[in-house]
DOLO-851625 format. One line per field, with one value per residue (C-alpha): x, y, z; residue number from 1; residue in one letter. Coordinates in pm, 1 decimal, padded with zeros to 6 digits, always signed. Example, Ala and Ser with C-alpha at 12.3 -4.5 7.8 and 13.67 -1.06 7.14 Angstrom:
2
u <- (+01230.0 +01367.0) $
v <- (-00450.0 -00106.0) $
w <- (+00780.0 +00714.0) $
num <- (1 2) $
residuo <- (a s) $
//
This chain:
228
u <- (-17573.2 -17800.5 -17899.5 -18228.6 -18442.3 -18699.6 -18889.9 -18779.0 -18484.1 -18514.9 -18214.9 -18297.2 -18547.0 -18738.6 -19107.9 -19139.9 -18967.3 -19228.8 -19495.5 -19332.9 -19314.1 -19684.1 -19765.5 -19509.8 -19502.4 -19260.1 -19164.8 -18964.9 -18645.0 -18528.5 -18157.9 -18049.9 -17701.5 -17836.9 -17974.1 -18301.3 -18572.2 -18779.0 -18494.7 -18571.2 -18887.8 -18865.4 -18490.1 -18498.9 -18780.6 -18987.1 -19314.0 -19554.4 -19758.1 -19979.7 -20301.7 -20458.6 -20367.3 -20577.2 -20385.5 -20518.5 -20410.5 -20589.3 -20272.2 -20201.1 -20552.7 -20523.5 -20186.6 -20318.6 -20602.3 -20361.7 -20121.8 -20404.9 -20496.0 -20152.8 -20058.4 -19715.6 -19500.3 -19268.3 -19561.6 -19622.4 -19284.6 -19414.3 -19694.8 -19436.8 -19224.1 -19534.0 -19540.0 -19206.2 -19299.4 -19303.0 -19119.0 -18781.8 -18592.0 -18215.7 -18100.7 -17731.5 -17651.9 -17390.9 -17421.3 -17089.5 -17164.5 -17437.1 -17401.3 -17637.8 -17763.0 -17945.3 -18272.7 -18215.9 -17954.8 -17718.5 -17667.0 -17417.2 -17483.4 -17313.2 -17468.1 -17406.1 -17477.9 -17219.0 -17238.1 -17557.1 -17615.6 -17959.0 -18105.7 -18369.3 -18566.4 -18596.1 -18374.0 -18518.2 -18309.2 -18522.3 -18229.7 -18146.5 -17839.2 -17619.4 -17665.5 -18041.0 -18012.3 -18066.2 -18084.9 -18069.3 -18218.4 -18124.5 -18423.8 -18467.8 -18770.4 -18873.9 -19079.8 -19383.0 -19384.7 -19252.9 -18990.4 -18738.7 -18418.0 -18146.1 -18127.0 -17808.0 -17657.3 -17668.6 -17299.7 -17314.5 -17198.5 -17342.8 -17040.8 -17059.2 -17439.1 -17430.2 -17170.2 -17392.3 -17694.9 -17514.0 -17443.9 -17806.3 -17972.1 -18028.0 -18221.7 -18415.6 -18500.4 -18634.4 -18612.2 -18777.5 -18635.1 -18487.6 -18622.6 -18413.3 -18184.2 -18241.9 -18013.3 -18066.6 -18098.0 -18439.1 -18368.8 -18500.4 -18457.6 -18486.5 -18645.9 -18658.4 -18810.2 -18569.9 -18474.5 -18113.9 -17872.1 -17786.4 -18146.3 -18190.6 -18514.9 -18461.7 -18747.4 -18603.8 -18845.3 -18711.9 -18830.0 -19192.4 -19346.1 -19478.9 -19455.5 -19806.2 -19730.2 -19401.0 -19570.3 -19854.6 -19606.3 -19421.3 -19739.6 -19818.9 -19468.1 -19486.2 -19812.9 -19660.1 -19358.9 -19582.3 -19778.5 -20104.5) $
v <- (-10249.3 -10432.1 -10799.9 -10722.2 -10426.6 -10400.2 -10135.7 -10262.5 -10480.8 -10638.2 -10746.2 -11051.2 -11329.6 -11248.2 -11266.4 -10889.5 -10933.1 -11192.2 -10933.4 -10678.0 -10945.4 -11022.3 -10658.5 -10593.2 -10930.0 -10945.4 -10582.5 -10693.7 -10895.5 -11059.6 -11126.9 -11347.3 -11467.0 -11766.5 -12079.8 -12051.3 -11793.1 -11668.7 -11757.0 -11469.3 -11654.8 -12016.5 -12069.5 -11887.6 -12115.8 -11818.5 -11938.7 -11654.2 -11714.9 -11406.8 -11603.2 -11319.7 -11021.4 -10853.0 -10796.3 -10516.8 -10625.0 -10881.3 -11088.4 -11068.3 -11181.8 -11480.6 -11587.0 -11536.9 -11782.0 -12042.1 -12003.9 -12027.1 -12371.8 -12511.1 -12620.7 -12455.2 -12196.2 -12475.0 -12632.8 -12299.8 -12303.4 -12461.2 -12202.6 -11926.3 -12075.7 -12090.3 -11708.1 -11698.4 -11936.7 -11772.7 -11467.1 -11335.5 -11471.1 -11534.4 -11748.1 -11815.8 -11491.8 -11246.5 -10871.3 -10755.2 -10387.6 -10127.9 -09807.6 -09512.2 -09388.4 -09067.9 -09255.8 -09561.7 -09821.6 -10049.5 -10372.3 -10640.7 -10988.5 -11324.1 -11669.0 -12014.4 -11882.9 -11604.8 -11227.4 -11037.8 -10662.1 -10539.7 -10190.9 -10102.8 -09783.9 -09859.2 -10058.9 -10208.5 -10386.1 -10622.7 -10778.4 -10710.0 -10489.5 -10525.7 -10162.1 -10215.9 -10537.8 -10483.3 -10846.3 -11205.5 -11538.3 -11891.8 -12124.8 -12500.5 -12702.7 -13006.8 -13309.7 -13179.0 -12869.8 -12652.7 -12392.4 -12267.7 -12074.3 -11861.1 -11482.2 -11327.3 -10981.4 -10819.2 -10883.6 -11261.2 -11487.0 -11828.2 -12025.1 -11872.9 -11896.8 -12270.2 -12321.0 -12147.1 -12338.7 -12670.9 -12579.1 -12488.7 -12755.2 -13012.9 -12751.4 -12630.4 -12979.5 -13109.3 -13461.5 -13382.3 -13496.5 -13224.4 -13193.5 -12902.1 -12618.1 -12291.4 -12210.0 -11837.5 -11599.6 -11478.7 -11105.0 -10800.1 -10480.8 -10108.5 -09878.8 -10078.2 -09864.0 -09595.0 -09413.1 -09305.7 -09079.0 -09353.0 -09368.6 -09730.7 -09801.3 -10029.5 -10233.9 -10525.1 -10817.7 -10957.3 -10643.9 -10754.5 -10965.9 -11232.6 -11332.1 -11217.3 -10863.4 -10867.3 -10996.4 -10744.5 -10458.1 -10580.0 -10577.6 -10222.6 -10108.3 -10283.8 -10108.3 -09775.6 -09828.2 -09930.5 -09605.9 -09766.8) $
w <- (+21475.4 +21720.3 +21719.0 +21894.2 +21992.7 +22270.0 +22460.2 +22801.7 +22899.6 +23243.1 +23451.0 +23663.1 +23592.2 +23907.6 +23986.6 +23933.7 +23596.3 +23502.6 +23584.0 +23354.6 +23084.9 +23132.3 +23055.9 +22781.4 +22601.9 +22309.4 +22368.6 +22675.0 +22715.3 +23039.5 +23100.4 +23392.7 +23490.8 +23682.5 +23511.7 +23705.3 +23769.0 +24062.2 +24299.4 +24538.2 +24647.3 +24529.8 +24570.5 +24905.0 +25030.7 +25139.2 +25289.9 +25205.9 +24889.2 +24903.2 +24960.5 +25157.9 +24942.7 +24676.3 +24351.8 +24132.9 +23785.0 +23570.1 +23535.4 +23909.9 +23997.7 +23762.7 +23908.3 +24261.3 +24194.4 +24055.3 +24348.7 +24603.2 +24471.3 +24566.3 +24917.2 +24933.0 +24761.3 +24647.2 +24460.6 +24283.5 +24109.1 +23781.6 +23771.9 +23788.0 +23511.2 +23292.3 +23312.1 +23129.7 +22849.6 +22509.1 +22636.2 +22527.0 +22826.9 +22837.0 +23130.5 +23208.7 +23026.7 +23148.7 +23096.9 +22953.6 +22902.4 +22948.5 +22751.8 +22785.1 +22448.4 +22361.6 +22325.1 +22541.5 +22634.1 +22445.0 +22638.6 +22541.5 +22680.9 +22639.4 +22664.7 +22517.2 +22167.6 +22195.6 +22231.3 +22157.1 +22148.3 +22245.8 +22225.4 +22485.9 +22536.7 +22910.1 +23146.3 +23464.9 +23729.0 +23939.7 +24126.8 +24491.5 +24502.2 +24809.6 +24912.3 +24962.6 +25168.8 +25543.2 +25661.5 +25538.2 +25638.9 +25533.7 +25531.7 +25559.2 +25448.8 +25653.7 +25554.6 +25744.4 +25523.9 +25803.7 +25710.4 +25965.4 +25934.0 +26086.3 +26077.0 +25947.3 +25898.0 +25556.3 +25489.2 +25555.0 +25271.1 +25186.7 +25311.3 +25658.1 +25659.2 +25586.3 +25860.3 +26113.1 +25989.6 +26037.0 +26398.9 +26470.1 +26257.8 +26535.5 +26731.7 +26427.9 +26304.7 +26636.2 +26494.8 +26160.6 +25828.1 +25607.5 +25253.3 +25127.1 +25226.0 +25042.0 +24749.9 +24799.2 +25091.1 +25203.8 +25189.5 +25370.0 +25169.2 +25225.9 +24965.0 +24644.1 +24370.7 +24260.3 +23943.5 +23976.2 +23792.4 +23539.6 +23419.6 +23528.3 +23712.0 +24010.9 +24154.7 +24354.1 +24347.3 +24676.1 +24852.6 +24831.6 +25104.3 +24868.3 +24501.0 +24410.8 +24529.5 +24335.7 +24019.5 +24047.8 +24094.6 +23786.6 +23579.7 +23691.5 +23604.2 +23267.2 +23187.9 +23292.7 +23066.9 +22777.7 +22822.2 +22924.2) $
num <- (1 2 3 4 5 6 7 8 9 10 11 12 13 14 15 16 17 18 19 20 21 22 23 24 25 26 27 28 29 30 31 32 33 34 35 36 37 38 39 40 41 42 43 44 45 46 47 48 49 50 51 52 53 54 55 56 57 58 59 60 61 62 63 64 65 66 67 68 69 70 71 72 73 74 75 76 77 78 79 80 81 82 83 84 85 86 87 88 89 90 91 92 93 94 95 96 97 98 99 100 101 102 103 104 105 106 107 108 109 110 111 112 113 114 115 116 117 118 119 120 121 122 123 124 125 126 127 128 129 130 131 132 133 134 135 136 137 138 139 140 141 142 143 144 145 146 147 148 149 150 151 152 153 154 155 156 157 158 159 160 161 162 163 164 165 166 167 168 169 170 171 172 173 174 175 176 177 178 179 180 181 182 183 184 185 186 187 188 189 190 191 192 193 194 195 196 197 198 199 200 201 202 203 204 205 206 207 208 209 210 211 212 213 214 215 216 217 218 219 220 221 222 223 224 225 226 227 228) $
residuo <- (x x x x x x x x x x x x x x x x x x x x x x x x x x x x x x x x x x x x x x x x x x x x x x x x x x x x x x x x x x x x x x x x x x x x x x x x x x x x x x x x x x x x x x x x x x x x x x x x x x x x x x x x x x x x x x x x x x x x x x x x x x x x x x x x x x x x x x x x x x x x x x x x x x x x x x x x x x x x x x x x x x x x x x x x x x x x x x x x x x x x x x x x x x x x x x x x x x x x x x x x x x x x x x x x x x x x x x x x x x x x x x x x x x x x) $
//
């Protein structure tokens, strides 16, 4: 017996996931282990907002216009969260088990309300798996709005990254006041849309250059999965 059913279950509350949700609505469920969303752009303090791209979906065009009116990607964060409102989104939820079924997937998750078993016809992973990461960067935001950072190898962990950042911070800051250090790595990924032997479609949101491109790609994928 299942507690919920959906046409598409999305792993990771990423910007691409929000695009899929925009296309699929209540037919989609998002499951995220973190307590926040959009971390691959907003938590990573990535600077590119996609002001100069041309999204092709109606939802992407609308979000692009809203983002363009803000002066920084950081200021766009509330606009992104608005895309998740009203959706079936589980934050701080752990995936306990994924079982392939004849006609879909059975996914068991656990959050503050306990265990929940969800049946999905399609399963999409929008997270950045380690095997696709080719490089990392840890960014810092300064009072002027400038973002700088240090480049790191793909295998670097956050503890070592912060140690290296502390050593180079005086040079990076050049006397400027620090506003924030990124909570997440700014990632560079290799090929990031694959359908593998397990039947899970992988489309890592962090692989896109900017959030508008990631959102637009998510909408297109959502429409494809909904048969439009």
